C-alpha positions as CSV (number, residue, x, y, z in Angstrom):
1,M,-50.9,-53.4,-8.6
2,R,-48.6,-52.9,-5.3
3,E,-50.2,-53.4,-2.1
4,I,-51.6,-50.6,-0.2
5,Y,-51.3,-50.5,4.0
6,L,-52.9,-47.6,5.7
7,L,-51.8,-46.5,9.3
8,S,-54.9,-45.6,10.2
9,N,-58.4,-47.1,10.6
10,T,-60.1,-44.9,7.9
11,K,-61.3,-47.5,5.4
12,Y,-61.0,-46.7,1.8
13,D,-61.3,-49.3,-1.3
14,G,-58.4,-51.0,-2.4
15,V,-56.4,-50.4,0.9
16,E,-55.5,-52.2,4.3
17,N,-55.8,-50.6,7.2
18,I,-52.8,-51.5,9.5
19,G,-52.9,-50.5,13.2
20,V,-49.6,-50.1,15.0
21,F,-51.1,-47.6,17.6
22,E,-54.6,-47.0,19.4
23,I,-56.4,-44.2,20.8
24,K,-56.7,-43.6,25.2
25,Y,-59.3,-41.4,26.1
26,L,-57.4,-39.4,29.1
27,K,-60.9,-38.0,31.0
28,P,-58.7,-35.5,32.7
29,K,-59.8,-33.1,35.2
30,F,-61.7,-29.9,33.9
31,V,-63.1,-26.9,35.0
32,P,-64.4,-24.7,32.5
33,K,-64.1,-21.8,31.6
34,E,-66.0,-18.7,29.5
35,Y,-64.7,-19.7,26.2
36,E,-65.4,-17.9,23.1
37,A,-64.3,-20.4,20.7
38,I,-62.8,-24.2,20.7
39,I,-59.8,-25.5,18.7
40,F,-59.4,-29.4,16.9
41,T,-56.5,-30.6,15.6
42,S,-57.5,-33.7,15.2
43,K,-61.0,-35.8,15.4
44,N,-60.0,-37.6,18.6
45,G,-59.4,-34.1,20.4
46,V,-63.1,-33.8,19.5
47,F,-64.3,-37.0,21.1
48,G,-61.9,-36.7,24.0
49,I,-63.8,-33.3,24.9
50,D,-67.0,-34.7,24.7
51,E,-66.6,-37.4,27.4
52,I,-65.9,-34.3,29.6
53,Y,-67.5,-31.3,28.8
54,K,-70.6,-31.6,26.3
55,E,-71.1,-27.8,25.9
56,W,-68.2,-27.9,24.3
57,K,-71.0,-27.8,21.2
58,K,-72.4,-24.5,22.1
59,L,-68.8,-23.0,21.2
60,P,-67.6,-21.8,17.8
61,A,-65.6,-24.5,16.9
62,Y,-62.6,-24.3,14.2
63,S,-61.2,-27.3,12.3
64,I,-57.6,-28.6,11.0
65,G,-59.2,-30.1,8.7
66,E,-62.0,-32.4,6.6
67,G,-61.9,-35.4,8.9
68,T,-61.7,-33.4,12.1
69,S,-64.7,-30.9,10.4
70,R,-66.9,-34.3,9.7
71,V,-67.0,-35.3,13.4
72,I,-67.4,-32.1,14.8
73,K,-71.2,-32.0,12.8
74,E,-71.7,-35.5,13.8
75,L,-71.5,-34.9,17.1
76,G,-73.8,-31.9,16.8
77,G,-70.9,-28.8,16.9
78,N,-71.3,-25.1,15.7
79,L,-68.6,-25.2,12.6
80,V,-67.3,-22.2,11.9
81,Y,-63.8,-22.6,10.2
82,E,-61.8,-25.4,8.5
83,A,-58.9,-25.6,7.6
84,E,-57.0,-25.2,3.5
85,V,-54.2,-26.7,4.8
86,S,-53.9,-29.2,7.4
87,Y,-50.6,-28.0,8.9
88,G,-50.4,-27.0,12.8
89,D,-48.3,-24.2,12.2
90,D,-50.4,-23.0,9.2
91,F,-53.3,-23.8,11.0
92,A,-52.4,-21.4,14.2
93,V,-51.0,-18.3,12.0
94,K,-54.9,-18.5,10.2
95,L,-56.3,-19.0,14.1
96,S,-54.2,-15.7,15.1
97,Q,-55.7,-13.6,12.8
98,K,-59.5,-14.6,13.7
99,L,-59.1,-15.4,17.2
100,S,-57.2,-12.3,18.3
101,N,-57.7,-11.1,22.2
102,K,-60.3,-13.5,22.2
103,F,-59.9,-16.7,25.1
104,V,-60.6,-20.4,23.4
105,L,-60.0,-24.3,24.5
106,F,-58.1,-25.8,22.4
107,A,-58.7,-29.9,23.0
108,R,-55.3,-31.7,22.4
109,A,-53.2,-35.2,22.5
110,K,-50.6,-35.4,25.2
111,V,-48.0,-35.4,22.5
112,V,-48.5,-33.0,19.4
113,A,-46.7,-32.0,16.6
114,S,-47.3,-27.9,16.2
115,D,-47.0,-25.5,18.8
116,V,-50.4,-23.9,18.0
117,K,-50.9,-22.9,21.8
118,G,-47.5,-21.0,21.4
119,I,-48.3,-19.5,17.9
120,L,-51.7,-18.3,19.1
121,K,-50.1,-17.2,22.4
122,S,-47.4,-14.6,20.3
123,K,-50.8,-13.4,18.3
124,N,-52.9,-12.5,21.8
125,V,-55.0,-15.1,21.7
126,R,-55.7,-16.5,25.3
127,V,-55.3,-20.3,25.4
128,D,-56.8,-23.0,27.9
129,E,-55.1,-26.5,27.0
130,V,-56.8,-29.7,28.2
131,V,-55.4,-32.7,27.2
132,V,-58.0,-35.3,26.1
133,Y,-56.0,-38.3,24.4
134,E,-52.7,-39.8,23.8
135,S,-51.7,-42.7,21.3
136,V,-50.4,-45.8,22.4
137,C,-48.0,-48.0,20.7
138,K,-49.6,-51.2,20.0
139,P,-48.1,-54.5,18.0
140,C,-48.7,-54.8,14.3
141,E,-51.3,-56.8,13.6
142,K,-48.7,-58.1,10.2
143,S,-45.2,-58.1,11.1
144,V,-44.5,-59.6,7.3
145,F,-45.6,-58.0,3.9
146,P,-45.1,-58.4,0.6
147,Q,-42.3,-56.6,-1.5
148,K,-42.8,-53.2,-2.9
149,G,-45.3,-52.7,-0.6
150,I,-46.8,-49.0,-0.4
151,F,-47.0,-47.9,3.2
152,I,-49.5,-44.4,4.4
153,F,-48.2,-43.1,7.5
154,T,-50.7,-40.3,8.9
155,S,-48.9,-38.8,11.5
156,P,-45.6,-38.8,13.8
157,S,-46.7,-41.4,15.9
158,S,-47.6,-43.6,12.9
159,V,-44.1,-43.9,12.1
160,K,-42.9,-44.4,15.6
161,C,-45.4,-47.5,16.6
162,F,-44.7,-49.1,12.7
163,F,-40.9,-49.6,13.2
164,K,-40.8,-50.5,16.8
165,Y,-42.7,-53.6,15.5
166,V,-41.8,-53.9,11.6
167,K,-38.8,-54.4,10.0
168,W,-38.3,-51.9,6.6
169,D,-37.6,-53.3,3.3
170,E,-35.9,-51.7,0.6
171,S,-38.6,-52.3,-1.4
172,F,-40.8,-51.1,0.2
173,T,-42.6,-47.3,-0.4
174,A,-43.0,-45.0,2.7
175,I,-45.9,-42.0,1.9
176,A,-45.9,-39.5,4.4
177,I,-49.2,-36.8,5.2
178,G,-47.1,-34.1,5.6
179,Q,-43.7,-32.5,6.7
180,R,-43.9,-33.0,10.2
181,T,-44.8,-36.7,9.7
182,A,-42.0,-37.1,7.4
183,S,-39.5,-35.8,9.6
184,A,-40.0,-38.3,12.3
185,F,-38.6,-41.2,9.6
186,S,-35.2,-42.0,10.2
187,S,-32.5,-40.3,7.7
188,D,-31.8,-43.7,5.9
189,I,-35.3,-43.7,4.7
190,N,-36.6,-41.0,2.2
191,P,-40.8,-41.2,2.3
192,L,-43.0,-39.6,-0.4
193,I,-44.7,-36.4,0.8
194,S,-48.8,-36.8,-0.4
195,P,-49.5,-33.7,-2.3
196,K,-52.2,-32.6,0.2
197,P,-52.0,-33.3,3.7
198,N,-55.3,-35.5,4.3
199,I,-55.3,-39.2,4.4
200,G,-57.9,-38.8,0.9
201,E,-55.0,-37.4,-0.9
202,C,-52.6,-39.9,0.3
203,V,-54.5,-42.6,-0.8
204,A,-55.3,-41.3,-4.0
205,F,-51.2,-40.9,-4.3
206,A,-50.5,-44.5,-3.7
207,K,-53.0,-45.8,-5.7
208,K,-51.1,-43.3,-8.3
209,L,-47.7,-45.4,-7.7
210,S,-49.2,-48.5,-7.3
211,K,-50.2,-48.9,-11.2
212,I,-46.4,-48.4,-11.8
213,S,-44.0,-51.3,-11.8
214,L,-40.8,-50.1,-9.5
């Protein structure tokens, strides 16, 4: 079987985690207002807002996916909606239907792949953004990998940071969690895209590929 490497700290049996970036929580100055809901597009947004605004737990929380929802619930938040498809643009369109004419808080990363705020504003949703974290590249724990390795990339940042430190081998296979992540690759690498945009599906897909002798 081929080795599987996950560019995330989420643990799965039979998969090796490779860390190429770390999360830095920013703790910005923040003056809360009379929000009617809070939006999260990652679990780090949840952890980040919890550092500066404990009252977020009283707001109806809208989550982009399973991992984010789990952290919302673990920290005592009021989860009211989880996206069926974990793409930022699709998530924003769905939210615009549910949050029209409301005033919401969006806890986000310094760099985002989707224009969630712009989409919401175009649909008459008032949005306050607070940047609570950023992804910072760090040297990969390993720089040499066996041939035919399968690498799961979970964000555009994971692509950027991985290729900053690791030389790609043509025998490797890349799996991208979604279209945005896939678009971060250079033109000479054609990643496979996970059937569904979540890490569990990426891992299941990788395990199927690992049984195929190439």
